C-alpha positions as CSV (number, residue, x, y, z in Angstrom):
1,M,-43.4,-4.0,13.6
2,K,-43.0,-0.5,15.0
3,R,-42.9,-2.0,18.5
4,L,-40.2,-4.4,17.5
5,T,-38.2,-1.6,15.9
6,A,-38.6,0.5,19.1
7,M,-37.4,-2.4,21.2
8,V,-34.3,-2.9,19.0
9,R,-33.5,0.8,19.2
10,L,-33.9,0.7,23.0
11,A,-31.6,-2.4,23.3
12,L,-29.0,-0.8,21.1
13,F,-29.1,2.4,23.1
14,V,-28.7,0.6,26.4
15,A,-25.7,-1.4,25.1
16,L,-24.0,1.7,23.7
17,A,-24.6,3.6,26.9
18,C,-23.1,0.8,29.1
19,L,-20.1,0.5,26.8
20,S,-19.5,4.3,26.8
21,F,-19.5,4.5,30.6
22,T,-17.1,1.5,30.8
23,L,-14.6,2.9,28.3
24,Q,-14.6,6.5,29.3
25,G,-14.4,5.9,33.0
26,C,-17.0,8.5,33.8
27,E,-18.4,8.9,37.4
28,E,-21.6,10.7,36.4
29,S,-24.8,9.3,37.8
30,L,-26.8,7.0,35.6
31,L,-30.1,8.0,37.1
32,D,-30.7,10.9,34.8
33,M,-30.2,9.3,31.4
34,P,-32.1,10.6,28.3
35,K,-35.4,9.1,27.2
36,V,-35.8,6.8,24.3
37,D,-39.3,6.9,22.7
38,D,-40.6,8.5,25.9
39,F,-39.3,5.5,27.9
40,A,-37.0,6.5,30.8
41,I,-34.1,4.3,31.7
42,S,-32.9,4.0,35.3
43,L,-30.1,1.7,36.3
44,P,-28.6,1.3,39.8
45,Q,-25.1,2.8,40.2
46,K,-23.8,-0.4,41.9
47,W,-24.1,-2.3,38.6
48,F,-21.1,-0.4,37.3
49,S,-17.6,0.2,38.5
50,P,-16.7,3.7,37.4
51,H,-13.1,4.8,37.5
52,K,-11.5,8.3,37.2
53,L,-8.8,7.4,34.8
54,P,-9.7,5.5,31.5
55,Y,-8.1,2.1,31.0
56,W,-6.1,3.2,27.9
57,R,-4.4,5.9,30.0
58,Q,-3.5,3.4,32.7
59,E,-1.2,1.6,30.2
60,P,2.5,2.3,30.4
61,D,3.5,5.3,28.3
62,Y,5.4,4.4,25.2
63,W,8.0,7.2,25.5
64,V,8.5,6.4,29.2
65,Q,9.2,2.8,28.4
66,N,11.5,3.6,25.6
67,S,13.1,6.8,26.9
68,Y,16.8,7.3,26.5
69,K,18.9,7.8,29.6
70,D,22.3,9.5,29.2
71,Q,25.4,8.9,31.3
72,T,24.0,10.9,34.2
73,S,20.7,8.7,34.1
74,K,18.8,11.8,32.9
75,E,15.9,10.9,30.7
76,R,16.0,12.5,27.2
77,F,13.6,12.3,24.3
78,N,16.1,10.1,22.4
79,S,19.8,9.6,22.0
80,C,19.9,12.1,19.0
81,T,19.5,14.9,21.5
82,D,22.6,13.9,23.5
83,S,25.5,15.9,22.1
84,S,28.0,14.0,24.2
85,L,27.6,10.8,22.1
86,K,29.5,10.0,18.9
87,I,27.8,9.3,15.7
88,A,28.5,5.6,16.0
89,D,27.0,5.5,19.5
90,V,23.6,7.0,18.9
91,C,20.5,4.7,18.5
92,S,22.3,2.0,20.5
93,G,24.9,1.7,17.8
94,K,22.4,0.1,15.5
95,G,21.0,3.1,13.6
96,S,21.5,6.7,12.7
97,C,19.7,10.0,13.4
98,V,17.5,11.4,10.6
99,P,15.9,14.8,10.8
100,F,12.1,14.9,10.8
101,G,11.4,17.5,8.1
102,D,12.1,21.1,9.2
103,S,11.1,20.6,12.8
104,G,14.6,20.4,14.1
105,I,13.9,17.0,15.8
106,S,15.8,13.9,14.8
107,F,14.6,10.3,15.2
108,C,16.5,7.0,15.0
109,Q,16.5,5.2,11.7
110,C,17.4,1.7,12.5
111,H,19.6,-0.7,10.5
112,P,17.8,-3.6,8.9
113,G,16.9,-6.2,11.4
114,Y,16.5,-3.8,14.4
115,G,13.5,-1.8,15.7
116,G,12.3,0.2,18.6
117,A,12.7,3.9,19.5
118,E,16.4,3.4,20.2
119,C,16.9,0.4,17.8
120,Q,17.3,-1.7,21.0
121,S,15.3,-4.7,19.9
122,K,16.1,-7.3,17.2
123,R,13.3,-8.0,14.8
124,L,12.1,-11.5,14.0
125,S,12.6,-12.8,10.5
126,Q,9.8,-12.5,8.0
127,L,11.3,-15.3,5.9
128,T,11.4,-17.7,8.9
129,A,7.8,-16.9,9.8
130,W,6.7,-17.4,6.2
131,L,8.5,-20.8,5.9
132,L,7.0,-21.9,9.2
133,C,3.6,-20.9,7.9
134,I,4.1,-22.8,4.6
135,F,5.2,-26.1,6.1
136,L,3.7,-26.0,9.6
137,G,0.8,-23.6,9.1
138,P,-2.0,-25.9,10.3
139,F,-0.1,-26.3,13.6
140,G,0.2,-22.6,14.2
141,A,4.0,-22.6,14.2
142,D,4.2,-19.2,12.5
143,Q,1.9,-17.6,15.1
144,Y,3.9,-19.2,17.9
145,Y,7.1,-17.8,16.4
146,L,5.5,-14.3,16.2
147,G,4.2,-14.5,19.8
148,W,0.5,-14.7,19.0
149,Y,-0.4,-17.7,21.2
150,L,-4.2,-17.2,21.1
151,E,-4.1,-17.1,17.3
152,M,-2.0,-20.3,17.3
153,I,-4.7,-22.1,19.4
154,V,-7.5,-20.8,17.1
155,T,-5.6,-22.1,14.0
156,Q,-5.1,-25.5,15.6
157,I,-8.8,-25.7,16.4
158,F,-9.7,-24.9,12.8
159,S,-7.2,-27.5,11.6
160,V,-8.7,-30.2,13.8
161,L,-12.2,-29.3,12.8
162,G,-11.2,-29.3,9.1
163,V,-9.8,-32.8,9.4
164,I,-12.9,-34.0,11.2
165,L,-15.1,-32.7,8.4
166,L,-12.9,-34.4,5.8
167,V,-13.3,-37.7,7.5
168,A,-16.9,-37.3,8.4
169,I,-18.0,-36.1,4.9
170,P,-16.0,-38.2,2.4
171,N,-18.4,-37.5,-0.5
172,S,-17.9,-33.7,-0.3
173,K,-14.5,-32.4,0.8
174,L,-15.3,-28.8,0.2
175,P,-16.4,-27.9,3.8
176,G,-13.4,-29.6,5.3
177,L,-11.0,-28.0,2.9
178,V,-12.4,-24.5,3.4
179,V,-12.1,-24.8,7.2
180,L,-8.6,-26.3,7.0
181,L,-7.1,-24.2,4.3
182,G,-8.8,-20.9,5.0
183,P,-6.8,-19.7,8.0
184,W,-3.7,-21.4,6.5
185,I,-3.8,-19.4,3.3
186,R,-4.7,-16.2,5.1
187,H,-1.6,-16.4,7.3
188,V,0.6,-17.2,4.3
189,V,-0.6,-14.1,2.5
190,I,-0.5,-11.8,5.5
191,I,3.0,-12.9,6.5
192,G,4.5,-13.0,3.0
193,S,3.0,-9.9,1.5
194,A,4.5,-7.5,4.0
195,P,6.5,-7.6,7.3
196,A,4.1,-9.1,9.8
197,Q,3.4,-7.6,13.2
198,A,4.9,-9.5,16.1
199,T,4.2,-8.8,19.7
200,T,6.9,-6.1,19.9
201,D,7.9,-5.0,16.4
202,R,7.3,-5.9,12.8
203,T,9.4,-8.6,11.3
204,S,12.4,-7.6,9.2
205,A,11.8,-7.4,5.5
206,D,14.1,-10.2,4.5
207,L,11.6,-12.0,2.2
208,P,11.9,-10.8,-1.5
209,R,8.5,-10.1,-3.1
210,C,9.3,-12.1,-6.2
211,A,10.2,-15.2,-4.1
212,F,7.0,-14.8,-2.1
213,V,4.8,-14.6,-5.2
214,S,6.6,-17.5,-7.1
215,F,6.8,-20.0,-4.2
216,S,3.2,-19.2,-3.0
217,I,1.9,-20.0,-6.5
218,L,3.9,-23.2,-6.5
219,W,2.7,-24.1,-3.0
220,M,-1.0,-23.6,-3.9
221,A,-0.5,-25.6,-7.1
222,F,1.0,-28.5,-5.2
223,I,-1.9,-28.4,-2.7
224,A,-4.4,-28.3,-5.6
225,L,-2.6,-31.2,-7.3
226,G,-2.8,-33.3,-4.1
227,I,-6.5,-32.6,-3.7
228,C,-7.2,-33.5,-7.3
229,M,-5.2,-36.8,-7.0
230,Q,-7.0,-37.7,-3.8
231,D,-10.4,-37.0,-5.5
232,L,-9.4,-38.9,-8.6
233,K,-8.4,-41.9,-6.5
234,Y,-11.7,-41.9,-4.6
235,R,-13.8,-41.6,-7.8
236,T,-11.8,-44.3,-9.5
237,Q,-12.4,-46.7,-6.6
238,V,-16.1,-45.9,-6.7
239,K,-16.3,-46.5,-10.4
240,R,-14.4,-49.8,-10.1
241,I,-16.8,-51.0,-7.4
242,N,-19.8,-50.1,-9.5
243,Q,-18.4,-52.0,-12.5
244,E,-17.7,-55.1,-10.3
245,Q,-21.3,-55.0,-9.0
246,V,-22.7,-54.7,-12.6
247,R,-20.4,-57.6,-13.7
248,N,-21.8,-59.7,-10.8
249,Y,-25.4,-58.9,-11.8
250,S,-26.1,-56.8,-8.8
251,A,-28.7,-54.0,-8.9
252,A,-27.0,-52.0,-6.1
253,K,-25.0,-49.0,-7.0
254,I,-22.8,-46.7,-5.0
255,I,-23.6,-43.0,-5.7
256,A,-20.5,-40.9,-5.5
């Protein structure tokens, strides 16, 4: 037992060490690593590809991408620092400058439906994404609208798997319903409860909370009603077949 515990600790240490060297971008030698339970680890340097600059610092800087350029093409922190602009022209004309406490710095507060550091991007509609999720959720239409294509493919895979389980296991629909409805209900709640995150900005908050709660309850009630009607139809058919077999003096019986 102690030997197994030591091996688990050793494997965990090796995994964490490799992960730390990959993320931090260190160029230190791996030949003088600390010992674990008096067991020295020595790995060849060629197994790794160290880099001087970490990966997260190689990504484009947010303020560089969204920096404001005045009429002379000079980069500024934002349009609120440009005194030559009129009040209606700051924040791309789709917002206003709001002071940040007592710091003396102002930031753009965008009008509803717009986002970004300079209010330059138009937000997607939360209501549209939610309606797509309600009616076309198993196809991943809502994730396609938000720009999450990998999530859309995963949702479609779960939907196909759920349908296969429903057909393959007619006596017990619970596994198929869980696989089919699980991701669907999750997306309905995430998108409807708050503005969902798209690839660039969050969706605009154009879905009233009362409408989301009311229609979500009705939607779940209709789904539950459909499941109950389908189950009632199946059990009625089984009961009718059993009665016909008993009437015809048959000892066979279908177990539902």
